[in-house]
C-alpha positions as a printed NumPy array, in Angstrom:
array([[ -0.139,   0.018,   0.029],
       [  1.383,   3.291,  -1.079],
       [  2.406,   5.847,   1.982],
       [  0.455,   8.973,   2.869],
       [  1.064,  11.75 ,   0.392],
       [  2.925,  13.699,   2.864],
       [  5.398,  10.892,   3.104],
       [  6.709,  11.274,  -0.251],
       [  9.918,  13.119,  -1.61 ],
       [  9.974,  14.814,  -4.872],
       [ 13.183,  14.39 ,  -6.958],
       [ 13.314,  15.107, -10.595],
       [ 15.586,  16.627, -13.368],
       [ 13.167,  19.299, -15.249],
       [ 11.72 ,  16.921, -17.585],
       [ 10.163,  14.362, -15.404],
       [  9.989,  13.508, -11.645],
       [  9.648,  10.696,  -9.379],
       [  8.04 ,  10.297,  -5.842],
       [ 10.063,   8.453,  -3.152],
       [  8.222,   7.389,   0.11 ],
       [ 10.038,   7.454,   3.59 ],
       [ 10.564,   3.958,   3.669],
       [ 12.762,   4.304,   0.489],
       [ 10.217,   2.989,  -2.241],
       [  9.846,   4.821,  -5.538],
       [  6.275,   4.624,  -6.075],
       [  5.841,   6.862,  -9.117],
       [  8.044,   7.768, -12.177],
       [  7.011,   8.607, -15.625],
       [  9.473,   8.199, -18.305],
       [ 10.926,  10.093, -20.437],
       [  8.482,  13.118, -19.936],
       [  5.993,  14.306, -16.958],
       [  3.265,  13.105, -19.2  ],
       [  4.973,   9.793, -20.237],
       [  3.321,   6.493, -19.15 ],
       [  4.43 ,   5.491, -15.801],
       [  6.869,   2.418, -15.183],
       [  6.135,   2.823, -11.392],
       [  2.739,   3.243, -10.745],
       [  2.251,   1.738,  -7.193],
       [  1.341,   5.153,  -6.082],
       [ -2.074,   4.405,  -7.749],
       [ -2.239,   0.811,  -7.17 ],
       [ -0.381,  -1.961,  -5.593],
       [  3.286,  -3.404,  -5.748],
       [  2.066,  -5.295,  -8.879],
       [  2.057,  -1.956, -10.813],
       [  5.542,  -1.136, -10.335],
       [  7.875,   0.112,  -7.557],
       [ 11.52 ,   0.033,  -6.588],
       [ 12.438,  -0.048,  -2.967],
       [ 15.963,   0.344,  -1.609],
       [ 16.49 ,   0.079,   2.067],
       [ 17.669,  -2.015,   4.813],
       [ 16.626,  -5.718,   4.589],
       [ 13.636,  -6.656,   6.591],
       [ 11.524,  -9.797,   7.116],
       [  9.294, -10.906,   4.195],
       [  6.112, -10.606,   6.473],
       [  7.078,  -7.21 ,   7.958],
       [  6.665,  -3.757,   6.523],
       [  9.933,  -1.952,   5.562],
       [ 11.254,   0.301,   7.891],
       [ 11.078,   3.935,   7.506],
       [ 13.874,   6.229,   7.393],
       [ 14.878,   7.772,  10.925],
       [ 15.941,  11.113,   9.143],
       [ 15.772,  12.489,   5.554],
       [ 16.091,  15.846,   3.907],
       [ 17.618,  17.291,   0.757],
       [ 20.933,  18.15 ,   0.615],
       [ 21.216,  21.859,   1.158],
       [ 19.023,  24.005,  -1.363],
       [ 19.057,  21.058,  -4.035],
       [ 16.652,  18.216,  -5.154],
       [ 19.083,  15.58 ,  -3.841],
       [ 17.303,  13.562,  -1.378],
       [ 19.235,  11.936,   1.714],
       [ 17.62 ,   9.009,   3.88 ],
       [ 19.12 ,   7.559,   6.707],
       [ 18.02 ,   4.543,   8.769],
       [ 19.478,   3.511,  12.052],
       [ 19.108,  -0.53 ,  12.367],
       [ 20.216,  -2.799,  15.32 ],
       [ 23.491,  -3.279,  12.974],
       [ 24.18 ,   0.115,  12.171],
       [ 23.3  ,   3.255,  10.057],
       [ 23.053,   3.628,   6.247],
       [ 22.321,   6.485,   4.018],
       [ 20.442,   6.373,   0.716],
       [ 20.967,   9.333,  -1.587],
       [ 18.351,   9.772,  -4.295],
       [ 18.611,  12.299,  -7.422],
       [ 18.183,  12.508, -10.962],
       [ 20.434,  14.6  , -12.839],
       [ 19.612,  17.372, -14.996],
       [ 20.131,  16.122, -18.688],
       [ 20.601,  16.48 , -22.499],
       [ 20.347,  12.885, -23.148],
       [ 18.898,   9.64 , -21.383],
       [ 16.831,  10.298, -17.964],
       [ 18.322,   8.596, -15.112],
       [ 17.414,   7.938, -11.496],
       [ 20.657,   7.259,  -9.4  ],
       [ 20.632,   6.004,  -5.929],
       [ 23.685,   5.576,  -3.73 ],
       [ 24.015,   3.482,  -0.711],
       [ 26.602,   4.419,   1.866],
       [ 27.524,   2.822,   4.811],
       [ 27.577,   5.194,   7.857],
       [ 28.426,   2.573,  10.633],
       [ 28.251,  -0.887,  11.69 ],
       [ 27.567,  -3.377,   8.603],
       [ 23.769,  -3.081,   7.545],
       [ 22.276,  -5.977,   5.32 ],
       [ 20.625,  -4.048,   2.32 ],
       [ 18.095,  -4.996,  -0.212],
       [ 17.074,  -3.317,  -3.642],
       [ 13.731,  -4.668,  -5.278],
       [ 13.107,  -3.303,  -8.489],
       [  9.776,  -4.062, -10.325],
       [  9.147,  -2.387, -13.305],
       [  5.779,  -2.263, -14.967],
       [  5.295,  -0.042, -18.222],
       [  2.032,   1.526, -19.107],
       [  1.108,   2.484, -15.918],
       [  1.388,  -0.959, -14.634],
       [ -0.43 ,  -2.85 , -17.281],
       [  2.584,  -4.215, -18.984],
       [  5.38 ,  -6.61 , -17.993],
       [  8.461,  -5.85 , -19.898],
       [ 10.936,  -8.515, -21.085],
       [ 13.984,  -8.436, -18.664],
       [ 17.043,  -9.909, -19.675],
       [ 20.985,  -9.149, -19.673],
       [ 22.812,  -7.217, -22.43 ],
       [ 26.655,  -7.21 , -22.17 ],
       [ 26.73 ,  -7.363, -18.633],
       [ 23.486,  -4.902, -18.06 ],
       [ 20.316,  -5.511, -17.076],
       [ 17.624,  -4.175, -19.548],
       [ 13.636,  -4.359, -19.618],
       [ 11.807,  -3.746, -22.852],
       [  8.459,  -3.376, -23.739],
       [  7.163,  -1.659, -26.673],
       [  8.758,   1.465, -27.662],
       [ 10.53 ,   1.764, -24.214],
       [ 13.73 ,   0.199, -22.69 ],
       [ 14.886,   0.809, -19.082],
       [ 18.473,  -0.108, -18.198],
       [ 19.49 ,  -0.994, -14.856],
       [ 23.043,  -0.82 , -13.81 ],
       [ 24.864,  -1.474, -10.377],
       [ 28.151,  -3.138,  -9.125],
       [ 25.807,  -5.263,  -6.716],
       [ 25.36 ,  -8.863,  -7.704],
       [ 21.38 ,  -9.02 ,  -8.999],
       [ 19.03 , -12.143,  -9.419],
       [ 15.537, -12.195, -10.702],
       [ 12.498, -13.779,  -8.711],
       [  8.719, -13.802,  -9.253],
       [  9.238, -11.007, -11.954],
       [ 11.317,  -8.713,  -9.844],
       [ 14.965,  -7.908,  -9.761],
       [ 16.855,  -8.155,  -6.538],
       [ 20.139,  -7.203,  -4.947],
       [ 21.141,  -8.166,  -1.574],
       [ 24.165,  -6.739,  -0.171],
       [ 25.903,  -5.837,   2.959],
       [ 27.399,  -2.133,   3.368],
       [ 30.036,  -1.217,   6.303],
       [ 31.302,   2.499,   6.833],
       [ 32.852,   4.235,   3.704],
       [ 31.075,   1.631,   1.228],
       [ 29.353,   3.292,  -1.579],
       [ 27.377,   1.434,  -3.904],
       [ 25.195,   3.145,  -6.732],
       [ 22.294,   1.931,  -8.709],
       [ 20.964,   3.377, -11.818],
       [ 17.854,   3.246, -14.209],
       [ 18.03 ,   4.767, -17.384],
       [ 15.514,   4.994, -20.105],
       [ 16.122,   4.803, -23.879],
       [ 13.826,   4.143, -27.085],
       [ 14.109,   0.554, -27.353],
       [ 15.008,   0.681, -30.972],
       [ 18.364,   2.722, -30.289],
       [ 21.258,   1.783, -28.955],
       [ 21.675,   1.357, -25.264],
       [ 22.48 ,   4.661, -23.252],
       [ 25.894,   5.377, -21.855],
       [ 26.971,   3.493, -18.621],
       [ 25.795,   5.965, -15.853],
       [ 28.768,   7.868, -13.692],
       [ 26.962,   8.304, -10.298],
       [ 29.671,  10.206,  -8.745],
       [ 30.193,  12.646, -11.166],
       [ 26.4  ,  12.94 , -11.693],
       [ 26.069,  13.794,  -8.15 ],
       [ 28.533,  16.385,  -8.107],
       [ 27.22 ,  18.142, -11.205],
       [ 23.641,  18.076,  -9.679],
       [ 24.701,  19.63 ,  -6.684],
       [ 26.383,  22.216,  -8.669],
       [ 23.735,  23.019, -10.617],
       [ 21.199,  23.924,  -7.846],
       [ 23.627,  25.84 ,  -5.871],
       [ 24.128,  27.873,  -8.985],
       [ 20.304,  28.24 ,  -9.634],
       [ 19.52 ,  28.988,  -5.758],
       [ 22.215,  31.713,  -5.774],
       [ 20.295,  33.69 ,  -8.28 ],
       [ 17.396,  34.17 ,  -5.667],
       [ 16.684,  37.76 ,  -4.745],
       [ 14.516,  37.157,  -1.759],
       [ 16.789,  37.11 ,   1.577],
       [ 13.712,  37.407,   3.996],
       [ 12.598,  35.805,   7.301],
       [ 10.97 ,  32.907,   5.32 ],
       [ 13.999,  32.22 ,   3.016],
       [ 13.927,  28.547,   3.919],
       [ 10.267,  28.086,   2.906],
       [ 10.565,  30.348,  -0.101],
       [ 13.7  ,  28.541,  -1.591],
       [ 12.213,  25.049,  -1.266],
       [  9.135,  26.162,  -3.198],
       [ 11.21 ,  27.805,  -5.924],
       [ 13.309,  24.726,  -6.305],
       [  9.795,  22.734,  -6.414],
       [  8.49 ,  25.037,  -9.259],
       [ 11.773,  24.786, -11.031],
       [ 11.694,  20.954, -10.611],
       [  7.973,  21.374, -12.178],
       [  9.49 ,  23.399, -15.459],
       [  9.992,  21.095, -18.73 ],
       [ 13.209,  22.542, -19.717],
       [ 13.162,  21.706, -23.489],
       [ 10.215,  23.928, -23.851],
       [  9.879,  25.922, -20.703],
       [  6.192,  24.634, -20.032],
       [  5.271,  24.097, -16.453],
       [  3.211,  21.351, -15.203],
       [  0.678,  21.734, -12.511],
       [  1.886,  19.011, -10.45 ],
       [  4.009,  15.558, -11.387],
       [  1.17 ,  13.452, -10.755],
       [ -2.371,  12.073, -11.774],
       [ -5.422,  10.979,  -9.975],
       [ -4.201,  11.67 ,  -6.317],
       [ -7.456,  12.51 ,  -4.873],
       [ -8.998,  15.72 ,  -3.423],
       [-11.11 ,  13.585,  -1.194],
       [ -9.948,   9.992,   0.078],
       [-12.114,   7.393,  -1.493],
       [-13.855,   9.989,  -3.926],
       [-14.012,  10.641,  -7.594],
       [-12.173,  13.989,  -7.892],
       [ -9.274,  12.334,  -9.162],
       [ -7.773,  14.495, -12.12 ],
       [ -4.39 ,  14.548, -14.275],
       [ -2.32 ,  17.539, -13.698],
       [  0.79 ,  16.647, -15.753],
       [ -0.075,  19.553, -18.089],
       [  0.348,  23.329, -18.422],
       [ -2.084,  25.241, -17.18 ],
       [ -1.778,  28.57 , -18.525],
       [ -3.536,  30.064, -15.135],
       [ -0.978,  27.884, -12.983],
       [  1.901,  28.809, -15.311],
       [  1.392,  32.311, -15.333],
       [  1.105,  32.761, -11.687],
       [  4.509,  30.494, -11.251],
       [  5.973,  33.09 , -13.617],
       [  5.068,  35.988, -11.624],
       [  6.629,  34.364,  -8.556],
       [  9.895,  33.354, -10.445],
       [ 10.13 ,  37.048, -11.697],
       [  9.634,  38.335,  -8.232],
       [ 12.358,  36.515,  -6.852],
       [ 14.917,  37.188,  -9.854],
       [ 14.46 ,  34.472, -12.298],
       [ 13.954,  35.958, -15.504],
       [ 15.321,  33.118, -17.804],
       [ 12.419,  31.012, -16.639],
       [ 10.116,  33.972, -17.593],
       [ 11.473,  34.022, -20.728],
       [ 11.302,  30.724, -21.847],
       [  7.697,  30.291, -20.575],
       [  6.875,  33.494, -22.655],
       [  8.234,  31.692, -25.762],
       [  6.258,  28.432, -24.701],
       [  3.124,  30.516, -24.71 ],
       [  3.704,  32.239, -27.958],
       [  4.603,  28.806, -29.614],
       [  1.398,  27.142, -27.865],
       [ -1.099,  29.968, -28.801],
       [  0.726,  30.341, -32.343],
       [ -1.765,  32.426, -34.537],
       [ -4.868,  31.328, -32.807],
       [ -5.616,  33.31 , -29.702],
       [ -9.541,  33.285, -30.412],
       [ -9.311,  29.458, -29.631],
       [ -6.97 ,  29.761, -26.516],
       [ -7.089,  26.671, -24.375],
       [ -7.272,  26.568, -20.54 ],
       [ -3.993,  23.822, -20.657],
       [ -1.933,  22.702, -23.07 ],
       [  0.657,  19.667, -23.055],
       [  4.139,  20.479, -22.021],
       [  5.371,  21.003, -25.581],
       [  2.213,  23.033, -26.564],
       [  0.094,  19.792, -27.495],
       [ -3.38 ,  20.655, -27.875],
       [ -5.378,  17.339, -27.494],
       [ -5.326,  15.945, -24.086],
       [ -8.222,  13.446, -24.185],
       [ -9.415,  12.04 , -21.116],
       [ -9.581,   8.246, -20.389],
       [ -9.725,   5.995, -17.356],
       [ -7.361,   3.36 , -16.426],
       [ -9.544,   0.462, -15.121],
       [ -6.73 ,  -1.837, -14.224],
       [ -5.546,   0.734, -11.22 ],
       [ -7.519,   0.813,  -8.177],
       [ -6.41 ,   4.267,  -7.45 ],
       [ -4.566,   5.872,  -4.418],
       [ -6.331,   4.296,  -1.447],
       [ -8.984,   2.984,  -3.41 ],
       [ -9.851,   6.44 ,  -4.701],
       [-10.785,   5.862,  -8.372],
       [-11.275,   6.33 , -11.004],
       [ -7.707,   6.849, -12.128],
       [ -7.51 ,   9.333, -15.024],
       [ -4.926,  10.295, -17.497],
       [ -5.469,  13.428, -19.926],
       [ -8.011,  16.018, -19.002],
       [-11.076,  16.762, -20.689],
       [-11.312,  20.33 , -19.048],
       [ -8.817,  21.397, -21.847],
       [-11.421,  22.906, -23.965],
       [-13.468,  24.441, -21.671],
       [-14.031,  28.344, -21.804],
       [-12.516,  30.178, -18.784],
       [-12.37 ,  33.674, -19.431],
       [-10.223,  34.243, -16.159],
       [ -7.302,  32.793, -18.131],
       [ -7.137,  35.911, -20.426],
       [ -6.324,  37.884, -17.249],
       [ -3.621,  35.746, -15.853],
       [ -1.767,  35.583, -19.13 ],
       [ -1.999,  39.401, -19.627],
       [ -1.036,  40.033, -15.938],
       [  1.875,  37.729, -16.454],
       [  2.955,  39.331, -19.798],
       [  2.62 ,  42.742, -18.012],
       [  4.746,  41.801, -14.999],
       [  7.435,  40.59 , -17.435],
       [  7.328,  43.792, -19.387],
       [  7.468,  45.777, -16.022],
       [ 10.112,  43.89 , -14.71 ],
       [ 12.518,  44.305, -17.579],
       [ 12.226,  41.314, -19.537],
       [ 13.365,  41.856, -23.16 ],
       [ 10.505,  43.13 , -25.197],
       [  9.134,  40.702, -27.641],
       [  6.868,  42.181, -30.477],
       [  4.695,  39.138, -30.637],
       [  3.964,  38.952, -27.182],
       [  2.608,  42.478, -27.401],
       [  0.426,  41.39 , -30.451],
       [ -0.909,  38.496, -28.707],
       [ -1.971,  40.615, -25.822],
       [ -4.054,  42.933, -27.846],
       [ -5.488,  39.855, -29.926],
       [ -6.593,  38.438, -26.796],
       [ -8.246,  41.814, -25.859],
       [-10.047,  41.743, -29.088],
       [-11.477,  38.641, -28.274],
       [-12.43 ,  39.483, -24.834],
       [-14.268,  42.539, -26.424],
       [-16.839,  39.904, -27.959],
       [-17.043,  37.368, -25.408],
       [-16.426,  38.882, -21.983],
       [-19.884,  38.794, -21.357],
       [-20.621,  35.123, -21.733],
       [-21.035,  32.462, -18.94 ],
       [-18.021,  30.18 , -18.809],
       [-16.707,  27.473, -16.427],
       [-14.556,  29.565, -14.199],
       [-11.212,  29.047, -12.519],
       [-12.31 ,  25.695, -10.916],
       [-13.235,  24.023, -13.974],
       [-16.784,  23.141, -12.977],
       [-18.222,  20.343, -14.836],
       [-21.823,  21.734, -14.243],
       [-23.534,  24.32 , -16.433],
       [-21.735,  27.441, -17.312],
       [-22.329,  30.697, -15.446],
       [-21.348,  34.186, -15.043],
       [-18.693,  33.759, -12.538],
       [-17.618,  37.015, -10.779],
       [-13.63 ,  36.049, -10.833],
       [-13.862,  35.362, -14.427],
       [-15.276,  38.925, -15.041],
       [-12.689,  40.496, -12.596],
       [ -9.732,  38.733, -14.677],
       [-11.429,  40.135, -17.944],
       [-11.071,  43.453, -16.41 ],
       [ -7.491,  42.78 , -15.418],
       [ -6.733,  41.744, -19.223],
       [ -8.083,  44.888, -20.5  ],
       [ -6.546,  47.212, -17.849],
       [ -3.117,  45.675, -18.318],
       [ -3.44 ,  46.09 , -21.964],
       [ -4.23 ,  49.797, -21.456],
       [ -1.041,  50.313, -19.438],
       [  0.766,  48.47 , -22.113],
       [ -0.518,  51.153, -24.848],
       [  0.065,  53.968, -22.4  ],
       [  3.573,  53.073, -22.047],
       [  4.093,  53.428, -25.813],
       [  5.022,  49.983, -26.28 ],
       [  1.85 ,  48.892, -28.318],
       [ -1.051,  50.633, -30.156],
       [ -4.321,  50.169, -29.761],
       [ -7.983,  51.978, -29.385],
       [ -7.432,  53.291, -25.942],
       [-10.434,  55.366, -25.649],
       [-12.629,  52.362, -26.541],
       [-11.04 ,  49.736, -24.467],
       [-11.141,  52.347, -21.557],
       [-15.018,  52.32 , -21.805],
       [-14.67 ,  48.564, -22.093],
       [-12.835,  48.333, -18.843],
       [-15.355,  50.773, -17.371],
       [-18.211,  48.629, -18.646],
       [-16.72 ,  45.435, -17.221],
       [-16.218,  47.237, -13.715],
       [-19.551,  48.397, -13.729],
       [-21.232,  45.084, -14.702],
       [-19.433,  43.097, -11.874],
       [-20.379,  45.541,  -9.074],
       [-23.866,  45.85 , -10.187],
       [-24.435,  41.968, -10.83 ],
       [-21.877,  40.38 ,  -8.828],
       [-22.385,  42.081,  -5.472],
       [-24.652,  41.078,  -2.729],
       [-25.813,  44.731,  -1.067],
       [-27.904,  42.948,   1.711],
       [-24.91 ,  40.786,   2.786],
       [-22.296,  43.322,   1.615],
       [-20.414,  40.508,  -0.426],
       [-19.442,  39.838,  -3.788],
       [-20.68 ,  36.189,  -4.858],
       [-19.612,  33.311,  -6.841],
       [-21.681,  34.166,  -9.956],
       [-24.121,  36.595, -10.984],
       [-27.524,  35.933,  -9.047],
       [-26.254,  33.396,  -6.848],
       [-26.098,  33.527,  -3.032],
       [-22.767,  31.129,  -2.942],
       [-19.45 ,  32.614,  -2.107],
       [-16.133,  31.712,  -3.727],
       [-12.459,  32.079,  -2.549],
       [-11.327,  33.198,  -5.871],
       [-13.155,  36.757,  -4.832],
       [ -9.958,  36.915,  -2.54 ],
       [ -8.197,  38.074,  -5.526],
       [-10.191,  41.269,  -6.125],
       [ -7.99 ,  43.438,  -3.994],
       [ -4.578,  41.881,  -5.217],
       [ -5.597,  42.158,  -8.885],
       [ -6.367,  46.081,  -8.025],
       [ -9.91 ,  45.73 ,  -9.04 ],
       [-11.051,  47.411,  -5.747],
       [ -8.792,  48.959,  -3.104],
       [ -8.35 ,  46.848,   0.05 ],
       [-10.01 ,  49.576,   2.21 ],
       [-13.378,  49.526,  -0.183],
       [-16.117,  48.259,   2.247],
       [-17.144,  45.823,  -0.338],
       [-13.779,  44.028,  -0.322],
       [-13.795,  43.971,   3.514],
       [-17.193,  42.561,   3.566],
       [-16.387,  39.716,   1.109],
       [-13.23 ,  38.812,   3.008],
       [-15.199,  38.494,   6.513],
       [-18.01 ,  36.946,   4.508],
       [-15.365,  34.097,   3.323],
       [-14.138,  33.746,   6.713],
       [-17.474,  33.208,   8.146],
       [-18.733,  30.613,   5.72 ],
       [-16.003,  28.891,   3.795],
       [-13.461,  28.438,   6.714],
       [-12.834,  24.819,   8.295],
       [-12.587,  24.171,  11.759],
       [ -9.045,  24.669,  11.883],
       [ -9.223,  28.042,  10.023],
       [ -8.158,  27.102,   6.241],
       [-10.304,  28.05 ,   3.376],
       [-12.524,  26.064,   0.988],
       [-12.937,  27.09 ,  -2.408],
       [-16.618,  27.021,  -2.552],
       [-19.374,  25.251,  -1.035],
       [-19.542,  21.484,  -2.136],
       [-22.572,  19.38 ,  -2.057],
       [-21.492,  16.139,  -0.137],
       [-23.511,  13.392,  -1.619],
       [-25.13 ,  15.248,  -4.237],
       [-23.941,  16.943,  -7.48 ],
       [-23.542,  21.02 ,  -6.813],
       [-22.197,  24.078,  -8.683],
       [-19.338,  21.797, -10.046],
       [-21.1  ,  19.01 , -11.167],
       [-19.568,  16.444,  -8.992],
       [-20.637,  14.362,  -5.922],
       [-18.717,  14.419,  -2.7  ],
       [-16.639,  17.116,  -0.83 ],
       [-12.851,  18.272,  -0.87 ],
       [-10.268,  19.204,   1.517],
       [ -9.404,  23.021,   1.959],
       [ -7.733,  24.387,  -0.861],
       [ -4.111,  25.57 ,   0.184],
       [ -4.142,  28.489,  -2.362],
       [ -7.217,  30.006,  -1.438],
       [ -5.879,  29.978,   2.623],
       [ -2.566,  31.805,   1.236],
       [ -4.801,  34.399,  -0.55 ],
       [ -6.829,  34.914,   2.565],
       [ -3.474,  35.715,   4.46 ],
       [ -2.853,  37.971,   1.739],
       [ -6.104,  39.909,   1.955],
       [ -5.673,  40.137,   5.783],
       [ -2.545,  41.674,   5.433],
       [ -3.687,  44.065,   2.974],
       [ -6.524,  45.317,   4.975],
       [ -4.261,  45.767,   8.12 ],
       [ -5.032,  42.652,   9.798],
       [ -1.242,  41.772,   9.666],
       [ -0.782,  39.823,  13.038],
       [ -3.799,  37.698,  11.94 ],
       [ -2.227,  37.328,   8.36 ],
       [  1.107,  35.946,   9.98 ],
       [ -0.273,  33.696,  12.25 ],
       [ -2.529,  31.978,   9.55 ],
       [  0.55 ,  32.058,   7.107],
       [  2.792,  30.328,   9.679],
       [ -0.118,  27.771,  10.438],
       [ -0.091,  26.853,   6.452],
       [  3.583,  26.583,   6.609],
       [  3.317,  23.945,   9.269],
       [  1.221,  21.944,   7.108],
       [  4.078,  21.286,   4.646],
       [  5.794,  17.731,   4.993],
       [  9.003,  17.397,   6.565],
       [ 10.578,  18.426,   3.339],
       [  8.92 ,  21.671,   2.661],
       [  6.218,  20.281,   0.269],
       [  2.598,  20.775,  -0.131],
       [ -0.302,  18.844,  -1.884],
       [ -3.248,  20.741,  -3.41 ],
       [ -5.467,  20.77 ,  -0.486],
       [ -5.795,  19.778,   3.378],
       [ -8.251,  17.411,   4.522],
       [ -9.128,  18.893,   8.136],
       [-11.058,  16.008,   9.156],
       [ -8.066,  13.496,   8.423],
       [ -5.554,  15.99 ,   9.031],
       [ -3.689,  15.057,   6.012],
       [ -2.809,  16.217,   2.552],
       [ -4.838,  15.432,  -0.321],
       [ -4.793,  16.044,  -3.943],
       [ -1.952,  15.992,  -6.552],
       [  1.767,  16.388,  -4.969],
       [  3.533,  18.37 ,  -5.093],
       [  1.328,  21.163,  -6.485],
       [  2.606,  24.352,  -7.93 ],
       [ -0.737,  26.241,  -7.349],
       [  0.358,  25.771,  -3.325],
       [  3.705,  26.955,  -3.532],
       [  3.354,  29.827,  -5.76 ],
       [  1.156,  31.55 ,  -3.341],
       [  3.234,  30.574,  -0.507],
       [  5.996,  32.688,  -2.024],
       [  3.788,  35.683,  -2.799],
       [  2.213,  35.724,   0.609],
       [  5.969,  35.652,   2.217],
       [  7.013,  38.343,   0.125],
       [  3.97 ,  40.496,   1.052],
       [  4.415,  39.845,   4.801],
       [  8.111,  40.612,   4.497],
       [  7.366,  43.894,   2.758],
       [  4.857,  44.627,   5.598],
       [  7.154,  43.681,   8.247],
       [  4.383,  41.22 ,   9.645],
       [  6.58 ,  38.234,  10.772],
       [  7.529,  36.907,  13.912],
       [ 11.095,  37.007,  15.558]])
């Protein structure tokens, strides 16, 4: 059985990623890309669906021991796990070197004290656990082949096969270092080069040290900010600049529920806010690469802008269910692909335009086509801003006039007006100023409940929505506006969990609600960070700081966050780690630091 979501560590090479449990088991790895088929899918099933365990030997009828200590080596994505056993102490170092060629997952076992019996158990299952590969020896190397894929296993330890699993049993003493590596290569090509684990480890550590040195944030929350930045970098697909929302699929928003989605794609919204955080902390190269990705993905067709694309800009992300996988803790169905790709979500135009605007304001070199794209997006919004849509949360119920979508349409027009006013683009300035005023007036008249002094989820509704917390952050209204304060206080009353975190919107329990889905979900962590931001903006800075630091306490021991927090089970839920949780963590830290609202 897979571990709790917070028991996992992330390692990756900016093209794919693996999740390593506290017991030394890799339960999730897609090769060669984030969105490729998994060769280890035990996370969503059982050991029969693929895993790689490396740790102290243990009795067959006993669970594998958990590491006594683990952590990343400095500011890197190199994981170090240590076990204290009756016979001594051992360390396993796991990492994936940034690459130009074959992807590699390298695991180095090091003896610390005593003599510790160890075992590696490698069970590769291709196509998300469905296909048993042909495993054989080739010139002294172990290779697993199935269809277009081959995975090569290299180690100096003696290996043997048993029950369709490759084992190595060995003992380490102080100073012993034994490396294990798997490398992927298309099965029709020549074998990948022999790995060089120690050189790769040194190069990987140098890479992360150099990258983190670019960070311009040196405030009191630096540890949390840097770990979040490293996580966002790990979710970036280096060849194209695309940014995945998470490296996993179908980790449930409710244990045992059906709210299970594939997040291994590039949402324009998530990527745009990620870009904003990177820009504000000194990372312009990532911003430039994402802007280039955006221009290629949208191409000459902004009228048909999708809310998400594949990591290389692919448009077709058809959704399917993998019925041979029972799901994480029997939370089915397991889905690959995402049917929301072709939804209408008008807020995306605002997020993309805001990201382009911030890139422009922070001195990113001008790109004429980026300015042209921005103008084309506004011409589309001119005709469509007043239509209902599926909104930021990708509801699968009927379209509505979501207030957040209208606010972000206003943002798109406002930022484009600023671009024209700066002299860096030409457009019908007066016409678009009128459009900006029209959208603003429409939202304030139709999306605001005067009796309750709060904006609502959609026109004519009584429900609230945590996305309304972005109204002051986007500059739609000033923080001291009574309607803003009323909305913040209403969301605190009606969308807070018992431990003070924020739900996205009311769910229906057993019945289908606004989102068209049965069941409930946890507190959406991004929304809780937004609340901390808003509290700081309206002068309640001590309350903001306390909420922020309470959110920081939800991170696992490695500083990682999933999408949501289940207040009933007191555990993380949803895909992991989640960009949409780490981005607002960074933003709130920057805001609180600027205001001086921090402890110590």
